[in-house]
C-alpha positions in Angstrom: -15.1 36.5 -37.4 -14.4 33.1 -37.4 -17.2 30.6 -35.8 -16.2 28.4 -33.3 -15.6 25.1 -33.6 -17.4 22.6 -31.5 -15.1 20.6 -29.7 -15.5 16.9 -30.6 -16.5 13.9 -28.3 -13.0 12.4 -29.0 -11.3 15.6 -28.4 -12.5 16.2 -25.6 -11.6 12.4 -24.2 -8.0 13.0 -25.5 -8.2 16.3 -23.4 -9.7 14.5 -20.4 -6.8 11.6 -20.7 -4.0 14.3 -20.9 -5.5 15.6 -17.3 -5.3 11.8 -16.0 -1.6 11.4 -16.7 1.5 12.1 -14.9 4.9 11.6 -16.3 8.1 11.2 -14.0 11.7 10.0 -15.9 12.8 6.5 -14.8 16.0 5.1 -15.2 17.5 1.6 -14.6 19.0 -1.2 -15.7 17.5 -4.1 -17.2 19.0 -7.6 -17.1 18.7 -10.3 -19.6 19.7 -13.9 -17.1 21.0 -16.7 -19.0 21.0 -19.0 -16.5 17.3 -20.1 -16.5 17.7 -22.5 -13.7 17.0 -21.6 -10.1 19.8 -19.6 -8.3 17.5 -18.4 -5.4 15.8 -20.9 -3.0 12.6 -21.0 -2.4 11.7 -18.6 -5.3 10.3 -21.2 -7.9 7.9 -22.2 -5.2 6.5 -19.0 -4.9 6.2 -18.8 -8.5 4.3 -21.8 -8.5 2.0 -21.0 -5.5 1.2 -17.6 -7.1 0.2 -19.6 -10.5 -2.2 -21.5 -8.7 -3.4 -18.8 -6.6 -4.8 -16.6 -9.7 -8.5 -15.3 -9.3 -10.5 -13.4 -11.2 -12.2 -10.4 -9.8 -14.6 -10.3 -11.9 -16.2 -13.4 -11.2 -14.9 -14.4 -8.0 -16.8 -11.3 -5.9 -20.3 -10.5 -6.2 -21.0 -7.2 -7.3 -24.4 -7.5 -6.9 -23.9 -6.6 -3.4 -25.7 -3.7 -2.1 -23.1 -1.4 -0.3 -24.5 2.1 1.4 -21.7 4.3 1.4 -23.0 6.0 4.9 -23.3 3.0 6.8 -21.0 2.0 9.4 -18.5 -0.2 7.1 -16.2 0.7 9.8 -17.8 0.8 13.3 -17.7 4.2 14.6 -16.4 3.7 17.8 -12.8 2.7 15.5 -12.7 6.6 13.8 -9.7 8.0 14.8 -11.8 11.7 15.0 -13.4 10.2 17.9 -11.8 12.1 20.6 -11.6 15.3 18.2 -14.3 18.1 19.9 -15.9 19.4 16.5 -16.4 15.7 15.1 -18.3 15.1 18.7 -20.6 17.3 17.8 -21.5 16.2 14.8 -25.3 15.6 13.9 -26.2 12.2 12.4 -26.1 13.4 8.7 -23.0 15.0 9.2 -21.3 12.1 11.2 -22.3 9.6 8.3 -20.5 11.6 6.0 -17.7 11.6 8.1 -17.8 8.1 7.9 -17.9 8.1 4.2 -15.4 10.0 3.8 -12.9 8.1 6.2 -13.3 4.6 4.3 -13.5 6.4 0.9 -10.5 8.0 1.4 -8.7 5.1 3.0 -10.0 3.0 0.3 -8.6 5.7 -2.3 -5.2 5.4 -1.3 -5.2 1.4 -1.5 -6.1 1.8 -4.6 -3.1 4.5 -6.0 -0.8 2.6 -3.3 -1.8 -0.9 -5.9 -1.2 0.9 -9.4 2.5 2.1 -7.5 3.0 -1.3 -6.9 1.5 -2.5 -10.4 4.4 -0.4 -12.5 7.2 -1.4 -9.2 6.9 -5.2 -10.0 6.7 -4.4 -14.2 10.2 -2.5 -13.7 11.8 -5.4 -11.5 10.5 -8.2 -14.0 13.2 -6.3 -16.1 16.0 -5.3 -13.1 16.1 -8.5 -11.1 19.6 -10.6 -12.2 17.4 -14.0 -11.3 14.8 -15.9 -13.6 13.2 -17.1 -10.7 12.5 -13.5 -9.8 11.8 -12.4 -12.9 8.7 -15.4 -13.5 6.9 -14.4 -10.2 7.7 -10.1 -10.9 5.6 -11.0 -13.8 2.9 -13.0 -11.7 3.1 -10.3 -9.3 2.6 -7.5 -12.1 -0.8 -10.0 -12.9 -1.9 -9.9 -9.3 -1.2 -5.5 -9.2 -3.1 -5.3 -12.2 -6.5 -7.2 -10.6 -6.3 -5.4 -7.3 -5.6 -1.5 -9.2 -9.2 -3.2 -11.3 -11.2 -4.3 -7.8 -10.4 -1.5 -5.6 -10.8 1.1 -8.5 -14.5 -0.5 -8.9 -15.7 -0.4 -5.3 -14.3 3.1 -5.0 -16.0 4.1 -7.8 -19.2 2.0 -8.0 -19.7 1.0 -4.6 -18.3 4.8 -2.4 -19.1 6.5 -5.2 -16.0 9.0 -3.9 -12.3 8.4 -5.1 -9.9 10.6 -3.4 -6.6 12.4 -5.1 -3.5 10.3 -3.6 -2.1 12.0 -0.3 1.3 13.9 -1.1 3.1 11.6 1.6 2.7 8.4 -0.3 2.6 9.9 -3.9 6.4 10.6 -2.8 7.8 7.6 -1.6 5.8 5.7 -4.6 7.9 8.3 -6.7 11.1 7.1 -4.6 10.5 4.0 -5.1 9.6 4.1 -9.1 12.1 6.1 -10.0 15.2 4.9 -7.7 17.8 3.2 -10.5 18.9 0.5 -8.2 17.0 -3.2 -7.9 17.3 -3.9 -4.7 15.3 -0.5 -3.8 12.5 -1.3 -5.1 12.0 -4.5 -3.3 12.7 -2.4 -0.3 10.4 0.1 -1.0 7.7 -1.6 -2.4 7.7 -5.4 -1.4 9.1 -4.7 2.2 7.7 -1.2 3.3 4.7 0.0 1.5 3.5 -4.0 1.0 4.1 -4.8 5.0 2.1 -2.2 5.7 -0.8 -2.4 3.2 -0.9 -5.8 4.5 -0.7 -4.8 7.8 -3.5 -2.0 6.9 -5.7 -5.0 5.1 -6.1 -7.3 7.8 -7.3 -4.8 10.2 -9.8 -3.7 7.9 -10.7 -6.8 7.4 -11.0 -7.6 11.1 -13.1 -4.6 11.6 -15.7 -4.7 8.7 -18.9 -6.6 8.2 -19.7 -5.6 4.5 -19.8 -8.5 2.8 -17.9 -7.6 -0.7 -15.3 -5.5 0.8 -14.3 -8.3 3.4 -14.3 -11.0 0.4 -12.4 -8.2 -1.7 -9.4 -7.8 0.7 -8.9 -11.5 1.6 -8.1 -12.5 -1.7 -6.5 -9.2 -2.1 -4.4 -10.4 1.4 -3.4 -13.6 -0.4 -1.5 -11.9 -3.1 0.0 -9.9 -1.0 1.2 -12.5 1.8 3.0 -13.7 -1.1 4.6 -10.7 -2.5 6.1 -9.5 0.9 7.6 -13.1 1.6 8.9 -12.6 -2.3 10.7 -9.5 -0.9 12.3 -10.9 1.6 13.7 -14.1 -0.2 14.9 -12.3 -2.6 17.0 -9.8 -0.4 18.3 -12.4 1.9 22.0 -12.0 2.3 22.0 -9.1 -0.5 23.0 -6.6 2.3 25.9 -8.5 4.7 28.6 -7.6 2.0 28.0 -3.8 1.5 30.3 -0.9 2.0 29.4 1.3 4.7 28.6 3.6 2.3 26.1 1.7 1.1 24.4 0.3 3.8 24.0 4.1 4.7 21.4 4.7 1.7 19.7 1.8 3.0 19.2 3.1 6.4 18.2 6.9 5.5 15.9 5.0 3.1 14.4 3.0 5.6 13.9 6.0 7.9 12.7 8.3 5.2 10.1 5.4 4.4 8.6 4.5 7.8 8.6 7.9 8.8 6.8 9.1 5.4 4.3 6.4 6.6 3.8 7.6 10.0 3.3 11.0 8.8 0.7 10.2 5.9 -2.2 8.8 8.2 -3.2 12.2 10.1 -6.3 13.0 8.8 -5.3 15.9 6.7 -7.4 15.2 3.8 -10.5 14.4 5.7 -9.9 17.2 7.5 -10.3 19.3 4.0 -13.2 17.9 3.6 -15.2 18.4 6.7 -14.0 22.1 6.9 -11.9 21.3 10.1 -8.1 22.8 11.0 -5.8 20.8 9.6 -3.1 21.0 12.1 -5.8 20.7 15.0 -7.3 17.4 13.3 -3.4 16.2 12.5 -2.7 16.8 16.3 -6.4 15.0 17.7 -4.9 12.1 15.8 -1.4 12.0 16.8 -2.6 11.9 20.3 -5.4 10.1 20.3 -5.3 6.3 21.5 -6.7 4.7 18.3 -4.8 6.8 16.1 -1.3 6.0 17.9 -2.7 2.0 18.2 -3.9 2.6 14.0 -0.5 3.7 12.9 1.3 1.8 15.3 0.3 -1.1 14.4 0.7 -1.1 10.4 4.7 -1.4 11.1 3.7 -4.5 13.0 5.5 -6.4 9.5 7.7 -4.1 8.1 10.1 -4.2 11.4 10.4 -8.1 11.8 10.8 -8.4 7.9 13.7 -6.0 8.2 15.5 -8.2 11.2 15.4 -11.3 9.0 17.4 -8.9 6.5 19.7 -7.8 8.6 18.5 -4.1 8.8 17.9 -3.4 11.8 21.2 -1.1 12.3 22.0 0.8 15.6 20.8 3.4 13.5 17.7 2.4 12.1 16.8 1.2 15.6 17.8 4.4 17.2 14.8 5.8 15.0 12.4 3.0 15.4 12.8 3.4 19.4 11.6 7.4 18.6 8.7 6.2 16.5 7.6 3.5 18.7 8.2 0.5 16.4 11.0 -1.8 17.3 8.6 -3.3 19.9 7.8 -4.9 16.6 10.8 -6.4 15.8 10.2 -10.2 17.0 7.1 -10.7 16.2 6.2 -14.0 13.8 4.9 -12.8 10.8 3.8 -16.2 9.7 1.4 -16.4 12.7 -0.1 -13.1 11.8 -0.9 -14.8 8.2 -2.3 -17.6 10.1 -4.3 -15.4 12.3 -5.9 -13.8 8.9 -6.6 -17.5 7.2 -3.4 -17.2 4.9 -1.4 -19.8 6.0 
């Protein structure tokens, strides 16, 4: 019998790399643009701002900060499981594990979302039909790479617990990445996913007193605020002349995306880690006052920006009334930025 050959470190590394990869098929038109002038008002100024505000996560964040992953990085009273019976029976050690699970899962989803944004931003560079937008999308690609870098470092070195991507978030990222239409990439990423991320980052930044995380979020939010503005500027006036069939496609996508984002926040991942019944946990969170407030708050930027783009059609309005998020239609996103010190 032939002796079994030992696996070399290089082969082991390649096998691990293969396990860590997922390939999805994408197809979209890429555009050369031979007009190097400005055709969309505001995009060149946004690009200049992005160049001025570049930062280095390796040197401008204090990574020597000690972080206890089981401490109250988020105050316990803000825990979405607070009204769930089994959670109320946990001892102190178990409560610490629940806190650790919650914050590490939340930041893991931020991390995975940022990788999706990195991929989409790189696609926009090729697909968008104006040179100013290509300039800005290139700068955003750098921003998103930096965001992936700092969230990965915080999750793995400080929290020491990285979670897989939530299936609903993955579904929306895949839909945005694989769609061939350039405006869907803006709509899915810049307006919806980035808008939701901005609201989530802002909420966490207000709640946490952990200094490294607070600084990290502030830097990231400065970038994300520009990214959302990029989406609104690029899509401004685009939807005025679409046919009814084309508009219906956008309505379907908006409703689908917002329902997915609501559903992904129902706590199933953490329920598994704690050995709880997922259906019970989901019901408790969906019905809890804190859970309803947090899920609703995440749409505070998405809804007013969709209004600016003329996308709160009767169908979308009906869906948003059902989701209880139409109340954000006339909120001032600029004021939200000022409250966070971003404007």
